[in-house]
N, C-alpha and C positions, 0 to 999 in steps of 0.2 A: 491205703494207697492214697494219700490227699493230692486233690488236684489243683484245688481253688485258687489258689495260689500263680501256680503255672496258667490257667483259665483266664484268671485275672489280665494277667499282659500279656497275653497272646490277644485280648479283648483290646487290650487296650492300643496295641504295638500295632495291630494288623487290624484291628475294627470288624472285627469278623463276630458273627453270631456265635450263643455264647453255646446254646445247643446247637451248633455244629461242632463244634471245636468238641463238645465231650463226644460228639456220635466219633469226630476224627479219634481223636484219644484211642479210644475204644478200642478202635479198628488197628491201629497200629500196634498196643496193646496184645491181644488177640493175633493178631498176625507175628510177634514174638514169640508166643508161647508156638502158637500155629508151627513155626521153623523148627523146634524141641522138637516136639510131638507131634507129628505130619498125621500117624495113627490115630490121634482121639479125637473124638468129636467135642470143641470146646466151645466157649461165647464169652462174652466179657457182658457185663452189667454193672453201670454207675448208679451207684444211691444216692442225691442228689444231700439227702436232707443228712445224714451222714458223713460226705462228702468222701465214701470211698468205690475206688476201683476195683471187682474183684470178677477171677478167672472162674467159670464155670465147666462143668465134666458132666459126660453124660455118662452115666453108668449105671450097668445092666444090673438086676437083685439078680445073686444069685442062692443059692442055698449054702457053696459048698467057694468061696473064695479062690480063684486061681491069679489071677489078675487085677493087684490094688486097685490099680492105672481105671482099669475100664471094669470095675463087677464093683459091688457094696455085698453084703450081706444082709439078710431080710431082717434081721433084729436092727443093725445100724437102720436102716432105711425107715422101719415103723416107726423110728425116732423121731423123721420127717414128717411119713405120713403113716397113721395107723392102716391104709384100708391096702398100701403095698402087698403087690404080692410075687411069687420067682418068674423074671420071665418078665419084671416091667422094668418102666426105663424111667430116671431119674435125673437131675440135674444138680447136682451137689459142689462144694465148692474145690476149685482143687488147688490141689497140698502142693504139688511139682513147681520149681524154682526155674529161673533161668539165667541162665550170664553174660558178659558184658557182648557175644556177639549179639545174641537174639537182644539184648537191648540198642546197642547198633541199627539193629532190624526195623525192630519199632520208633524209631529215631527216623530212619527213612522215610517211612509208611508215614505219617504224619508228617514231616516237613512235604513229602511230595503231594500229598491230600491237600496242605494249605495251600500248595502253589496253585494247584489246578483249581483250586476255589479262586484265590486270584487272578489266575488268568479266565477264569471262564467272565467274571468280576467285569473286568477289563473292557473283555470282547464284546460284554454284552451294554455298555457301555460307549464306547468307541463304533462298533460296525458299525451304527445309523449313521454316523458322521464321517463313514470313511466317502472320498473327491472331493474334499471342502475344507477349507480353510483354517486351522487349530493357531492358536499363538500360545506361543512357549519363553519362557528362557533359557540358554545357555547353560548347564549345569558343568560340564564337562567335556574338555576336547580331548578326541583321541587319533589314533591316525586312520584307522580304519575310517572315521566319523567324527559328528558329532552326538553328544549326550544330547538334549533336552528336555527342560521339564512341562511337559504341561497337565496341566487342575491334577495337579501332587501325583502325578504317575510321571514316569521317562519314557521318551522317545529317542527315538531314533534313527538321524542321518546320516545317512551312507556316504560317506566321499565321495562315490559316484554320483550322488540324486543332489551333489550343493555344485552352488553357482562358485567355479575356478576362484572367483577375487573375492569371494566372503570370508569375512577374518572372524574366527571362533577367539571370543572374547567371555568368558564366563561372568554373567548376571545378564549381559546383554538382551533387550528381549527380541524375538524372532519371529517372523509366517512361514510356515509352511502348509503343502500342502498332505492329507493324511491320505497317505496311498496306498498303505492296505495293511490292515489289524488283522493278524495270525489267532491263530484257534488258539495256538500257544508259544511262551517264547523261545524264539529261535537264536542260540549264542545271548540268550537273558534280554534278548528285544523283541518287541511283541508291536508297538506301536511301530509304523516302520513311516518317514518323513520324502519327501520329495520337494526339491527345490528350483531342480536344473532345466527340465522338460517345460512340452507345452500345455501340459492340463495344468500344472501351476500359475502359469500366466496366465491363463484364459479364466482362472478364476476368481485370480488381482483384479483382471480385468473387469468381472461380476461384480465384483465388490463393489469397488468406488467407482463403478460408471451406473447407476439406475436405467439405465434407457437398455444396455448389455444385459443387465440381468433381466429384466423383462421382456428380452426377443425386439424392442424396439428396432435396438441396433444390432445385427445377424452378423457374430465373427468366423466367418469363412474360409479361412486358412491359416493357422498360425506355424513359420517355420522360425529355430532357433538358434542360435548359438550361443549358450548360457556366458554371460560375463561378456559376451564382444558383443552382438544386434539379434534384435527379430524383426520380421516383418510380419506382422500381421495387416490379411486382408478384411476389410469388414466393409456392410452394405444393410440399405434397408429399405426397406417397402414404402416406406410414407418418404412422398415428395419434399414435403417439409421439413426432414431429417437431414441434417448432410454430418451423417454417419462420421468422418473424419475428424472434422471440427466439434460432435460431439465427444468423441472419445479424448478429444487434445485437451478442450473445455478454455476457455475463457484466460488470455493471459498463461497456457500450460498449466490451469487449477488441477486437471485432473491426470494427467499423465505424470505430471510430480512426484505423486505420494506412491505411483508404479514403480519409478523411476530410483524415487530413493530404498526401495525397498532389492531393485537390485542391484546399485551401484553404480558399479560405469558401464553395465551393458546401456547398449542406444537401443531405442524403439521406433519402426519406420513403418506408419498405419499410415496402407495403401485402399482404395475404395477400391470395391469390388466389379468386375463387370465380366461380362463374358464375352464381349471381343478383345481376342486373344493377343494382339498388337497392342493393346492400348497396355492388358494386364502388365505384358513383361515391359513396356516401357517404365509404367510408373514401378513398376517393382525393382527397378534399378537406379532410384536415385537412391545418393541425391546426385547422381551423374544426370547429365540432361540429352536424352538420346533424340539425334535426327531421326531414324526410320528404321522401322522393326520390318520382316519379311517371312514367315512361315515358309521352311520349307516342306513342311510334312507336320505330323501330328507331334512326332519327339522333337523337334531340328527348327532352329530359328533363326538367320542371319539381321544380326543389330549394326545399327550405321552411326558410329560418333563420330565428333571431332579429336583428337589426339589429345588433348590436353581433359577431355572425359576420361583417358581409357583406363589412369587410376584408380579413379570414381568408383566407376562401375564396377571393378575388378575388386578393392577391397584390397583391406590388413589377408596376404596369405588368400589370398579368391575366396575369400570369406564373401564380400558384398554378390557377387555374381550366382555363391553356390546358393545362398540363401536364397534368390531370384529365380533361380531355373528350380530349385525345391518349390514354391510355390505356386510357380506357374505350371511345372511341370512337365520343359521343356529344357531341350541340351540349347544351352546360348552360344554363337558364334559374333565375337566381337569384328566388325571391319570397320578400320580406319584409315583415315584421309577422306572422309567424302567429297573434302573441298577440291584435293588435288584427284579423286579421280571424277567429278563433275566436270572440272578443267581437261582433264582427258580426254573426254568425252568430246567436249567443246573442239578440238585439236583436231581428234578426228575427223566433224564434222566440215573444219575446215580446208582438210586437209582433201575429204571428197570435194568439194564446192570446186576448188582450183583444181583438181584433176578436171571434174567433167566443161570446166573453162573451156580447159585446153584441149 
């Protein structure tokens, strides 16, 4: 059985080790013979100089042969080893044949073992990179997501982890978070990518802003509606560092690459403070807030002018929803603060007139 050509093609195509391939092919062929002859002791032997694979069977040396597959006569055995005696065991070339079904079994075993080795190699290479930003190019657009080529390996960006406004154009460069490295492919995918979660955005900030990477500026919390808006609360223990300005950069130089990566998604960068009222007020930007009052640990009232209401709420309530998630407090808007103040003044006037009368 000449194997060198098959092995050469696999080495070139898959980049696998020759010795490993030889072992895999031996295991595959052995599995085929064992399927047809399950009661025999068989093994496969590859002779590299002659480039031949031989299936061997273990036979018992017998004075009278009753089973040709499992026994050999003493006379024949001594042609191999003159010291053999009746009852000894000897490995001899197996003369049995296999058919199409067994050949298919061999192919399946070989293919599976090669896939296992390749999957292990991918796992070993990418597992240390899990949770980091990887670079790739769009390879294929599918209904369930996008196939992206990362370092000669295909990774998958599920639709559920994509930014809704992302466009799928084959050949375009893309950055994504390596969310998970599976031990073996699931639906042919082993590397799972992510662009929609807060983790991806945090890693982008660490990549683009040195102070964030070095922990001089700390990201306290991120809340996000991918494709629409994110709100990020930042803080620095160093009084000489403005955390918001550091993240924005001069003329927006630092935030622009991140915004470009996110497409139409906007980012509100807010300075973190333990003063909950101030944090709530800042989290509702771009709306101007007049006053915030904490009702309890889970609720707060927010006073604002009528013309600021739509800004505070945002499209489909997304801005106030993000602010609530960022602060951990349910926000209740109170409108017409000017009218409320006027009403209080009118009450005071009425009380004074009543006292005079």
